[in-house]
DRENNU-43049 format. One record per residue (C-alpha): residue in one letter; x, y, z. Coordinates in steps of 0.2 Angstrom, whole numbers, plus 5000, padded with zeros to 4 digits. Layout:
<node residu="A" c1="X" c2="Y" c3="Z"/>
...
***
This chain:
<node residu="M" c1="5543" c2="5618" c3="5304"/>
<node residu="T" c1="5559" c2="5618" c3="5313"/>
<node residu="E" c1="5561" c2="5629" c3="5329"/>
<node residu="T" c1="5576" c2="5634" c3="5338"/>
<node residu="L" c1="5578" c2="5639" c3="5357"/>
<node residu="T" c1="5593" c2="5644" c3="5366"/>
<node residu="I" c1="5596" c2="5641" c3="5385"/>
<node residu="E" c1="5609" c2="5651" c3="5394"/>
<node residu="L" c1="5619" c2="5641" c3="5407"/>
<node residu="P" c1="5626" c2="5651" c3="5421"/>
<node residu="N" c1="5644" c2="5644" c3="5420"/>
<node residu="A" c1="5656" c2="5631" c3="5412"/>
<node residu="E" c1="5653" c2="5620" c3="5427"/>
<node residu="S" c1="5634" c2="5619" c3="5424"/>
<node residu="A" c1="5638" c2="5616" c3="5405"/>
<node residu="M" c1="5649" c2="5601" c3="5409"/>
<node residu="S" c1="5636" c2="5594" c3="5422"/>
<node residu="L" c1="5622" c2="5595" c3="5409"/>
<node residu="A" c1="5632" c2="5588" c3="5395"/>
<node residu="G" c1="5640" c2="5574" c3="5405"/>
<node residu="H" c1="5655" c2="5564" c3="5399"/>
<node residu="Q" c1="5658" c2="5566" c3="5381"/>
<node residu="E" c1="5641" c2="5574" c3="5380"/>
<node residu="E" c1="5632" c2="5558" c3="5384"/>
<node residu="N" c1="5618" c2="5567" c3="5393"/>
<node residu="L" c1="5614" c2="5577" c3="5378"/>
<node residu="K" c1="5612" c2="5562" c3="5368"/>
<node residu="I" c1="5601" c2="5554" c3="5380"/>
<node residu="I" c1="5590" c2="5570" c3="5381"/>
<node residu="S" c1="5589" c2="5570" c3="5362"/>
<node residu="R" c1="5583" c2="5552" c3="5362"/>
<node residu="Q" c1="5570" c2="5555" c3="5375"/>
<node residu="T" c1="5563" c2="5571" c3="5366"/>
<node residu="G" c1="5567" c2="5569" c3="5348"/>
<node residu="A" c1="5575" c2="5587" c3="5348"/>
<node residu="N" c1="5593" c2="5591" c3="5342"/>
<node residu="L" c1="5605" c2="5598" c3="5356"/>
<node residu="V" c1="5621" c2="5607" c3="5353"/>
<node residu="L" c1="5632" c2="5614" c3="5367"/>
<node residu="R" c1="5642" c2="5630" c3="5362"/>
<node residu="G" c1="5651" c2="5636" c3="5377"/>
<node residu="Q" c1="5638" c2="5640" c3="5390"/>
<node residu="E" c1="5624" c2="5641" c3="5377"/>
<node residu="L" c1="5613" c2="5626" c3="5374"/>
<node residu="L" c1="5604" c2="5626" c3="5357"/>
<node residu="I" c1="5589" c2="5616" c3="5355"/>
<node residu="S" c1="5581" c2="5613" c3="5338"/>
<node residu="G" c1="5566" c2="5603" c3="5332"/>
<node residu="T" c1="5548" c2="5604" c3="5330"/>
<node residu="K" c1="5538" c2="5615" c3="5342"/>
<node residu="N" c1="5533" c2="5600" c3="5353"/>
<node residu="Q" c1="5550" c2="5593" c3="5353"/>
<node residu="V" c1="5558" c2="5609" c3="5358"/>
<node residu="E" c1="5545" c2="5612" c3="5372"/>
<node residu="L" c1="5547" c2="5595" c3="5379"/>
<node residu="C" c1="5566" c2="5596" c3="5378"/>
<node residu="Q" c1="5566" c2="5613" c3="5387"/>
<node residu="K" c1="5555" c2="5606" c3="5401"/>
<node residu="L" c1="5566" c2="5591" c3="5403"/>
<node residu="V" c1="5582" c2="5602" c3="5404"/>
<node residu="R" c1="5573" c2="5614" c3="5417"/>
<node residu="S" c1="5568" c2="5599" c3="5427"/>
<node residu="L" c1="5586" c2="5594" c3="5430"/>
<node residu="S" c1="5591" c2="5612" c3="5434"/>
<node residu="D" c1="5594" c2="5608" c3="5453"/>
<node residu="F" c1="5608" c2="5597" c3="5447"/>
<node residu="W" c1="5617" c2="5607" c3="5433"/>
<node residu="K" c1="5615" c2="5624" c3="5442"/>
<node residu="S" c1="5626" c2="5617" c3="5456"/>
<node residu="G" c1="5637" c2="5607" c3="5445"/>
<node residu="K" c1="5632" c2="5590" c3="5451"/>
<node residu="A" c1="5634" c2="5575" c3="5440"/>
<node residu="I" c1="5619" c2="5569" c3="5431"/>
<node residu="T" c1="5616" c2="5551" c3="5426"/>
<node residu="G" c1="5606" c2="5543" c3="5412"/>
<node residu="V" c1="5594" c2="5536" c3="5426"/>
<node residu="E" c1="5590" c2="5553" c3="5433"/>
<node residu="I" c1="5586" c2="5560" c3="5415"/>
<node residu="Q" c1="5574" c2="5545" c3="5412"/>
<node residu="T" c1="5566" c2="5548" c3="5429"/>
<node residu="A" c1="5564" c2="5566" c3="5425"/>
<node residu="R" c1="5556" c2="5562" c3="5408"/>
<node residu="Y" c1="5544" c2="5550" c3="5417"/>
<node residu="A" c1="5539" c2="5563" c3="5430"/>
<node residu="L" c1="5535" c2="5575" c3="5415"/>
<node residu="D" c1="5524" c2="5561" c3="5407"/>
<node residu="T" c1="5515" c2="5557" c3="5423"/>
<node residu="N" c1="5514" c2="5575" c3="5430"/>
<node residu="R" c1="5524" c2="5572" c3="5445"/>
<node residu="Q" c1="5536" c2="5587" c3="5444"/>
<node residu="D" c1="5534" c2="5591" c3="5463"/>
<node residu="D" c1="5538" c2="5573" c3="5467"/>
<node residu="L" c1="5553" c2="5574" c3="5456"/>
<node residu="Q" c1="5560" c2="5590" c3="5466"/>
<node residu="D" c1="5558" c2="5580" c3="5482"/>
<node residu="L" c1="5567" c2="5565" c3="5475"/>
<node residu="Q" c1="5581" c2="5576" c3="5469"/>
<node residu="R" c1="5583" c2="5586" c3="5485"/>
<node residu="D" c1="5582" c2="5571" c3="5497"/>
<node residu="V" c1="5600" c2="5567" c3="5500"/>
<node residu="L" c1="5602" c2="5551" c3="5510"/>
<node residu="A" c1="5620" c2="5553" c3="5514"/>
<node residu="K" c1="5637" c2="5558" c3="5508"/>
<node residu="T" c1="5651" c2="5546" c3="5505"/>
<node residu="R" c1="5669" c2="5548" c3="5512"/>
<node residu="R" c1="5674" c2="5557" c3="5495"/>
<node residu="G" c1="5660" c2="5569" c3="5498"/>
<node residu="E" c1="5648" c2="5562" c3="5484"/>
<node residu="E" c1="5630" c2="5564" c3="5488"/>
<node residu="I" c1="5619" c2="5548" c3="5488"/>
<node residu="R" c1="5601" c2="5549" c3="5484"/>
<node residu="A" c1="5587" c2="5539" c3="5477"/>
<node residu="K" c1="5588" c2="5540" c3="5458"/>
<node residu="T" c1="5570" c2="5533" c3="5454"/>
<node residu="F" c1="5553" c2="5534" c3="5462"/>
<node residu="K" c1="5554" c2="5516" c3="5466"/>
<node residu="Q" c1="5570" c2="5518" c3="5475"/>
<node residu="R" c1="5563" c2="5532" c3="5485"/>
<node residu="Q" c1="5548" c2="5522" c3="5489"/>
<node residu="Y" c1="5560" c2="5508" c3="5495"/>
<node residu="V" c1="5570" c2="5521" c3="5506"/>
<node residu="Q" c1="5554" c2="5528" c3="5514"/>
<node residu="A" c1="5548" c2="5510" c3="5518"/>
<node residu="V" c1="5564" c2="5505" c3="5526"/>
<node residu="R" c1="5564" c2="5522" c3="5536"/>
<node residu="T" c1="5546" c2="5519" c3="5542"/>
<node residu="R" c1="5543" c2="5501" c3="5544"/>
<node residu="D" c1="5550" c2="5487" c3="5555"/>
<node residu="L" c1="5551" c2="5474" c3="5542"/>
<node residu="T" c1="5554" c2="5478" c3="5523"/>
<node residu="F" c1="5555" c2="5465" c3="5509"/>
<node residu="C" c1="5562" c2="5471" c3="5492"/>
<node residu="I" c1="5564" c2="5462" c3="5476"/>
<node residu="G" c1="5572" c2="5468" c3="5460"/>
<node residu="P" c1="5585" c2="5464" c3="5446"/>
<node residu="A" c1="5603" c2="5464" c3="5451"/>
<node residu="G" c1="5611" c2="5482" c3="5452"/>
<node residu="T" c1="5596" c2="5491" c3="5456"/>
<node residu="G" c1="5602" c2="5497" c3="5473"/>
<node residu="K" c1="5593" c2="5486" c3="5485"/>
<node residu="T" c1="5608" c2="5481" c3="5496"/>
<node residu="F" c1="5617" c2="5498" c3="5494"/>
<node residu="L" c1="5603" c2="5509" c3="5499"/>
<node residu="A" c1="5599" c2="5498" c3="5514"/>
<node residu="A" c1="5617" c2="5498" c3="5520"/>
<node residu="I" c1="5617" c2="5517" c3="5518"/>
<node residu="I" c1="5602" c2="5520" c3="5528"/>
<node residu="A" c1="5608" c2="5507" c3="5541"/>
<node residu="V" c1="5625" c2="5516" c3="5543"/>
<node residu="Q" c1="5616" c2="5533" c3="5545"/>
<node residu="A" c1="5604" c2="5526" c3="5558"/>
<node residu="L" c1="5619" c2="5518" c3="5567"/>
<node residu="L" c1="5630" c2="5534" c3="5567"/>
<node residu="S" c1="5615" c2="5544" c3="5573"/>
<node residu="K" c1="5613" c2="5532" c3="5588"/>
<node residu="Q" c1="5596" c2="5526" c3="5583"/>
<node residu="Y" c1="5602" c2="5508" c3="5585"/>
<node residu="E" c1="5616" c2="5500" c3="5595"/>
<node residu="R" c1="5621" c2="5487" c3="5582"/>
<node residu="L" c1="5621" c2="5485" c3="5563"/>
<node residu="I" c1="5620" c2="5467" c3="5557"/>
<node residu="L" c1="5622" c2="5462" c3="5539"/>
<node residu="T" c1="5620" c2="5444" c3="5534"/>
<node residu="R" c1="5617" c2="5433" c3="5519"/>
<node residu="P" c1="5617" c2="5414" c3="5515"/>
<node residu="A" c1="5634" c2="5408" c3="5510"/>
<node residu="V" c1="5628" c2="5402" c3="5493"/>
<node residu="E" c1="5640" c2="5402" c3="5478"/>
<node residu="A" c1="5635" c2="5411" c3="5462"/>
<node residu="G" c1="5635" c2="5396" c3="5450"/>
<node residu="E" c1="5653" c2="5391" c3="5451"/>
<node residu="K" c1="5662" c2="5380" c3="5464"/>
<node residu="L" c1="5675" c2="5389" c3="5474"/>
<node residu="G" c1="5682" c2="5373" c3="5482"/>
<node residu="F" c1="5692" c2="5373" c3="5498"/>
<node residu="L" c1="5695" c2="5391" c3="5505"/>
<node residu="P" c1="5710" c2="5393" c3="5517"/>
<node residu="G" c1="5709" c2="5402" c3="5533"/>
<node residu="D" c1="5698" c2="5402" c3="5548"/>
<node residu="L" c1="5679" c2="5402" c3="5547"/>
<node residu="Q" c1="5677" c2="5421" c3="5545"/>
<node residu="Q" c1="5690" c2="5421" c3="5531"/>
<node residu="K" c1="5681" c2="5407" c3="5522"/>
<node residu="V" c1="5664" c2="5416" c3="5522"/>
<node residu="N" c1="5671" c2="5434" c3="5518"/>
<node residu="P" c1="5670" c2="5431" c3="5499"/>
<node residu="Y" c1="5651" c2="5428" c3="5500"/>
<node residu="L" c1="5649" c2="5444" c3="5511"/>
<node residu="R" c1="5660" c2="5456" c3="5500"/>
<node residu="P" c1="5646" c2="5466" c3="5493"/>
<node residu="L" c1="5641" c2="5471" c3="5511"/>
<node residu="Y" c1="5658" c2="5476" c3="5515"/>
<node residu="D" c1="5659" c2="5487" c3="5499"/>
<node residu="A" c1="5643" c2="5496" c3="5504"/>
<node residu="L" c1="5649" c2="5500" c3="5521"/>
<node residu="Q" c1="5666" c2="5506" c3="5515"/>
<node residu="E" c1="5657" c2="5520" c3="5505"/>
<node residu="M" c1="5652" c2="5528" c3="5521"/>
<node residu="I" c1="5665" c2="5522" c3="5534"/>
<node residu="D" c1="5684" c2="5522" c3="5532"/>
<node residu="Q" c1="5693" c2="5505" c3="5535"/>
<node residu="E" c1="5701" c2="5509" c3="5551"/>
<node residu="K" c1="5685" c2="5515" c3="5559"/>
<node residu="M" c1="5675" c2="5500" c3="5552"/>
<node residu="T" c1="5688" c2="5488" c3="5559"/>
<node residu="D" c1="5686" c2="5496" c3="5576"/>
<node residu="L" c1="5667" c2="5495" c3="5575"/>
<node residu="M" c1="5668" c2="5477" c3="5570"/>
<node residu="E" c1="5680" c2="5472" c3="5584"/>
<node residu="R" c1="5668" c2="5480" c3="5596"/>
<node residu="G" c1="5653" c2="5470" c3="5589"/>
<node residu="I" c1="5644" c2="5486" c3="5584"/>
<node residu="I" c1="5645" c2="5481" c3="5566"/>
<node residu="E" c1="5643" c2="5462" c3="5562"/>
<node residu="V" c1="5644" c2="5454" c3="5545"/>
<node residu="A" c1="5640" c2="5436" c3="5547"/>
<node residu="P" c1="5633" c2="5421" c3="5537"/>
<node residu="L" c1="5615" c2="5417" c3="5540"/>
<node residu="A" c1="5620" c2="5401" c3="5550"/>
<node residu="Y" c1="5626" c2="5413" c3="5564"/>
<node residu="M" c1="5609" c2="5420" c3="5567"/>
<node residu="R" c1="5601" c2="5403" c3="5573"/>
<node residu="G" c1="5596" c2="5404" c3="5592"/>
<node residu="R" c1="5599" c2="5423" c3="5593"/>
<node residu="T" c1="5587" c2="5437" c3="5598"/>
<node residu="L" c1="5592" c2="5453" c3="5590"/>
<node residu="S" c1="5586" c2="5469" c3="5600"/>
<node residu="N" c1="5590" c2="5487" c3="5596"/>
<node residu="A" c1="5598" c2="5482" c3="5580"/>
<node residu="F" c1="5597" c2="5486" c3="5561"/>
<node residu="V" c1="5598" c2="5470" c3="5552"/>
<node residu="I" c1="5600" c2="5468" c3="5533"/>
<node residu="L" c1="5597" c2="5450" c3="5525"/>
<node residu="D" c1="5605" c2="5451" c3="5508"/>
<node residu="E" c1="5601" c2="5438" c3="5494"/>
<node residu="A" c1="5586" c2="5432" c3="5504"/>
<node residu="Q" c1="5580" c2="5422" c3="5488"/>
<node residu="N" c1="5593" c2="5409" c3="5492"/>
<node residu="T" c1="5586" c2="5405" c3="5509"/>
<node residu="T" c1="5576" c2="5389" c3="5512"/>
<node residu="P" c1="5558" c2="5391" c3="5520"/>
<node residu="A" c1="5565" c2="5385" c3="5536"/>
<node residu="Q" c1="5579" c2="5398" c3="5536"/>
<node residu="M" c1="5567" c2="5412" c3="5532"/>
<node residu="K" c1="5556" c2="5407" c3="5547"/>
<node residu="M" c1="5572" c2="5406" c3="5558"/>
<node residu="V" c1="5577" c2="5424" c3="5552"/>
<node residu="L" c1="5559" c2="5431" c3="5555"/>
<node residu="T" c1="5559" c2="5424" c3="5573"/>
<node residu="R" c1="5575" c2="5433" c3="5577"/>
<node residu="L" c1="5567" c2="5450" c3="5577"/>
<node residu="G" c1="5568" c2="5458" c3="5595"/>
<node residu="F" c1="5562" c2="5474" c3="5603"/>
<node residu="R" c1="5567" c2="5490" c3="5594"/>
<node residu="S" c1="5574" c2="5481" c3="5579"/>
<node residu="K" c1="5572" c2="5484" c3="5560"/>
<node residu="W" c1="5574" c2="5471" c3="5546"/>
***
């Protein structure tokens, strides 16, 4: 037997937030719950079996912190909310949604989108040494850079050092013109991109000239002792055992890797 439920949304901004671009969010919620969703103005009509409607209502309500304030909702956040319902972790979901790590230069809020990302963030915040593995595009470098910039700007550390082995991604780039820094910049571009989300180019250039932010290939780390510094080693899977041992012995007092 088909049932129908109507949810009144507070304003047009909330409706747009919940629906997403071209109502993509409604399609995802429908696939997650089996219910049919139709948005008419500020009314969300949910139809389906009793269980489907109840599940869909819970899922929509669990995202209310986002759509009530008109914040953008992603498919990952919908899937995380569904997982929280399945595992009875609604309280953890609220903590996840409300823990804003930082705001970008454009005013966009940055937060962990999954429970695993939040576990990673908490480990980086509380531990001196954190290893993280995962598929490409899961936020490993980006989240670490955001936490590092926040710690640097709040004076918890004196320096921010980002390093990675200069290894090509399958193709040969051949001879690269310029000085040594210009030669390695293509390999370090992902780290620059993460920094520029938080710091404008002029300020970042100033911090780099003063040595407060250093982006360098892994070879530059040899023989150094890094104290009172937040260090991020990106693409560590490309290091050799000798390089990894060298990196781990660079850790000085009051430093975090």
